[in-house]
N, C-alpha and C positions, 0 to 999 in steps of 0.2 A: 180120693175113690175113682176108680177107672170105670168107665161106662162103655157101653157099646150101642149101635144104633138099633139093635135088636128089640123088639118089644117083649119084655119079661111079664109074666103072669104071677100072681101071689104064690102059685104052686111051685113056681122055680125056685122059691125061697125056702120052701120047708125043710130042705136038708140042714139047712142052717139052724133050725130048730131044736137039732139033737144037743146044741151046747146050751149052758146055762148062762153064758155071757158072750158076747161077740164084740170084738174092738174093731173100729172103723177109724181109718187115719185120712186126713186130709178133705175132708167134705166141703166142697166149693160154696161160695155164694152163688145161688141160683138166679139165672135170668131167662131171658127170651132165648138167647143162644144155646143155652143146655137145659131147656125145659123138660125133654124127654128124661133125661137124668133126675130131674126133680121128681117126676112121678115115679120113676124107679125107687127112688130113696124113701118116699112116702110108703110105697108098698111094701118095701122091706120094713119099716118101723112097725106098719100095721100088723104085719104078720108076726114080728118078734113081740109085739105087746099082745096080741091073741094067744101066744104060746109061751108068755111070761119069760121070755128071754131078755136078760138085761144088756144094756148098750154102753160100751165104753167108747167115747169118740173125741176127736179133735177135728175142728173146723178151721175155716178162715175167718169166721166171723162169730159172734154170739148167736145161740139158737133163735133169738127172736128176729134176727135181721138176715137169715139164710135165705127166706123166701120173699123179702121185701122188694125184690126187681122184678117178681112174676105178677102178671096181671092176670087174674082168673075171671072167668066169664060165667 
């Protein structure tokens, strides 16, 4: 997943919600180094869930470990 440093709001993802399924490839393991990307990914998942859009994804690790290196406050 490519990411930019620009802060994205949930409304930026609404265009993707016109599809019933979205495929995302290469989701990284998130860490402090790419924390903004982690927040964008979570926002995308939230918007997809709210709009009943399915996700087909490939990632560098199992879903449960994608966020294990991020410390939340």
